[in-house]
N, C-alpha and C positions, 0 to 999 in steps of 0.2 A: 827217705822222705824229702830231704833237702833238694835233691835233683828234680823232683816233680815241680817245685816252685821256681826253679831256675829258668824254666821256659815261660813264654808269654802266650800260652794257650788259654783262651777264656774258660775252658773246662776246669781249670785250676781253681776258679772262683768257688765251685762246688766243694772242693776239698777245703778251702778256707772256711766256708760256712760250717763244715763238719768240725774242723779243728777249733774254731772259736767256742763251740759248745763243749768239746772234749776237755779243753783247758779250764773250763769252769764247772765241770760236772760235779766235782766234790762240793763246791759252794752252793750249787743249785739244789743238791740233795740235802745238805745240812744248812739250809738258810736260817739265819737267826730269827727269833720270834718277833723282833722289832728292829726296823731300820729307819733312821732319820735321813731325810733328803733335804738339804738346804740349798736352794737354787741361786739365791742372791745374797750379797752382803747385807748386814743389818741396816746400813745407811741407805741401801737401795730398796728397803722393804716398802716404802711408800709407793713404789712402782708396781708392786704385786700385793694389793690389799686383800688377800685371801689367805686362809690357813691351808697350807699344802704339805707341811713337813712330813706328815704320816698319811698322806692321801693314797699312797700306793702300798699294796701288800708287799712284804719282804721278797716273796718269790718273783712278783712282777717287777719289782725294783731291780733285782739282779738280771732278770730276763731282758728288760729294757736297756740296761747298761751293756749287756752282751750285744744287742742289736746296734747300739750306738758305736761300740768298738769296731764292729764289722764294717759299718759305713765309713768310719774314720780311716780304717785300714785301706779300703778301696780308694778313698780320696787321696790319702798319702801316696799310695802306689802310683796313681795317675800323675800326681805332681812330680814325683821323683823321675818317672819315665819321661815326662814332658821336658824336663830340664836335663835329661840324660846324665844324672849325677853318678850313676853306677856304670856308665859306658855302654851298657846294653840293657834292653827292656826285659823285665821279668816280673814275677809276683813275689819276689823275695822281700821287698819293703813291707808289703802287706802281711806276710808271714811273720816277720820279726815284730811288727807292731802288735799283732794279735798275741804273740808270745810274751813280749815284755810287759804288755798291759795286763797280763794275768799273773804277774810275778808274785804279788802279795794280795792277801784277801781284801784289804781296804781298797785295792784297785778295782775290785769286781762289782762294786755297788755304785749306784748313781751318786755323783758328787759334783760339786762346782768345778774342780779341776778337770774332771772328765768332760763336762760340757765345754769348758774352755779349750779343750783340744781341737774342737772345730775351728775356733778362732786362731789357735796356734798354726794349724795347717794353712789357713787362709793368710795369716801373717807371713809365714815362710814363703808362700807362693809370691806374695807381693815383694818380699825382700829379695828373692832370687831374680825377680824381673827387673830390679833396679839396674843391673849390670848393662843390659843392652838398650835400655830406654834412653832416648835423647831428651825428652821432656817429661820429667817424672814428678813434678810438683803435685799433680792430682793424686798420684800413687802415694806420695809422702803424706798428703792429707788423709787418705784412706788408712794409712798405717797408724796415724794418731787416733783416728776413730776406733780402729780395731782394739788398740791397747786400752782405750777408755771404756769400751763396751766390756772387755774382759775384766777390767777393774771393778765394774759394777757387780759382776758375778762373783769374782774372787780377787780380793784386794792385792795379794802378792803379784798378780798379773801386771800391776803397775810397773814393776821393775823391768818388764820387757821393753819399756820406753827406752831404757839404756841400750838394749839390743838393737833397736831401730837406728840409733845414732852410731853404734858400732858398724852396722851394715852400711850406713852412708859413708863412713870413713873407709871401709874395705872396698866398696863397689864404685864410689863416686868421687870426683874431685870436689873440693869444698864449694858449696853454694849456699849462702845464708838463707836464700828464699826456700830452698828445700827443707832446711832445718826448721825454719819458721812455719812451714806448712804442716809439719808433724805436730808442732806445739798447738797450732790453731785447730787441727783436727781433734786433738785430745781435749782442748778447752771447750770445743763445741758441745760435746756430750755432757760435760759437767756444768756448762752454762744452763742447759735445759733441766738438768737435775736441780740446780739452784733455783730455777723458776718454780719447780714442784715444791721445794722446801719453803719458798716464799709464800706460796698459796696455802701452805699448811702451817704457817706461822712458826716455822722451825729454822729460819735462816741463820739464827745465832749459833746453831749447832753445825752448820755446814763446814766451817773451817776445821772441825775436829775429825773429818773423814780420813785425812792422811796422817794423823798422829801415830798410828801403828807402824808406819814406814820408818819412823825414827826411833823405834824401840831398840832395846839392848839385845845383842846377839846372845842366845842361850849358852850357858856354860856346860850343860849336860843334856843328853837326849836319851830317852828310854826306848830301846829297841830289843825285841825278843830274839831268842837264840835262833829260831828258825829263819829269821830275817838274815842273820849272818850266814847261815848255811846256804841259802839261796843266792846270796851275793857272791859266793865263791865262783860258780861257773860264769856269772855275769862279769866278774872282774877278769877272769881268764879270757873270755871272748873280747872284752874291751881292749886288753893288751894285744891280743892277736890282731884285732881290727886296726889298732894304731900302727902295728908293725906292717901290716899289709898296705895300709894307706901310705906309709912312709916309703915303701918300695916303689909305688907308682905315682908318688906325689908330683914330681917334676916332669913326669911323662904325660900328665893330664893337661887338659885345656885350662887356661887361666881362670875361666868362670868356675870350673869344678874345684880348683884349688881354693879360690876365694870362698866358695860355698861351704866347704868343709871347715875352713877357718871360722866362718860365721856359726856353724853348727856347734863348734867347741865353745864359742863365746855364749851362745844361747844356753847350752847345757850348764855352764858355770853360773850364769846369772839366774836362770830359772831354779836351779838347785839350791843356791844360797838364799833365795827369797823366802824360804820356809819360815824364817824367824819372825816374819810379820805377824803370824798367828800366835796368840797367847799360849795355846796348847799345841804341842807337836802333833801333826797329823801326817801319817805315812802317805796318804793319798795325794799329798801335795806334789810328790815326785812323778805323778802322772804327766806333769808339764814337761818333764825331761824325756818322756818316752819317744817323742818324735825324733830328736837328734840321735838318741841311742839306737832306735830301730833302723835308721838310715845307715849308721855306722856298722851295726851288726850285719845288715844286708850286704854291705860292701865286702865284708870278710867272707860270708858264706857263699856269695856269688863268685868270688875269685879264688877261694881256697882250692887246693889241688889234691890234697890227701883225703880221699872220700871217707875211709874208715874212721879217720880222726874227727872230721867235722860232723859226720853223722852221729858218732858216739857222743860228742860234746853236746850236740843239740838234744839227743835223747836224754842225757843226764839232766839237762835243764828242764825239759818237759816233765820227766819223771819226778823231779823234785817239786815242781809246781803242783802236780796232781797229788802227790803223797801228802804234802803239808795241808792241802785243802781237806783231806780226810782225817788229819791228825792234829788239828789245832782247835778243836771245839771241846 
């Protein structure tokens, strides 16, 4: 199966469409009786003055989430090939994104982190373009806007503000105007939100928006046994991907080396930002799917032992489908 997606034939898109449903078939068949969909943070609720949490039926909720994942996979694939991050074009990033985004059942429904992944892909595109740009202040302003928009949907997205500054350190010589442009872009969105608060006589509550960002890091996290089981092949592939990247790291172009350094930073910051929510939610880690998918794609695109990587991928897919039918 892996070899099919190593090519850059547009026909492969049809196989991706089939696979995105196969990897969610168990959840589509055993859809829960009730699924809540929260599109924005509570402090942004003034911008969406309608009741929408249960507007979608559970089946349509999952079906729409599946369609969004498919679109995001194609967008990610286009971005990776545009910047030549894997050294040759393929549909491997799309395959890995569809696979990793089906890893746990909370990933399979509509959620704020899933919506934010459109912004993540847009953000990554802007960040990768920093390297070759001579005048990037407008891009930096856009980056601040993107982080702010994501924060309105899902507050932990605010921590990606740190990733933007890390990218500026990695890709650019220090220029205070570029850093200031990021801050101005972020402030612009919240300035207009403050105006909405003012007109609704709630300006006194505005400063409390960011209080969760300073919350305590949790001392314990509740994770089911099936989560640990599925993380085994993921951990193995991550180790193999790191080894494969290390082999060709210094043979790659400077932009590619810097891009993978940024992906590591993105993964760490996005992953650790889960503590902002008072209750641990596994779907938070959808924010980490983009860097993981790109890293996995690098391994599967350059691995040489076919029987091994095909078996490894089969075990991952089999585990995903099995637990969809056996966790209800």
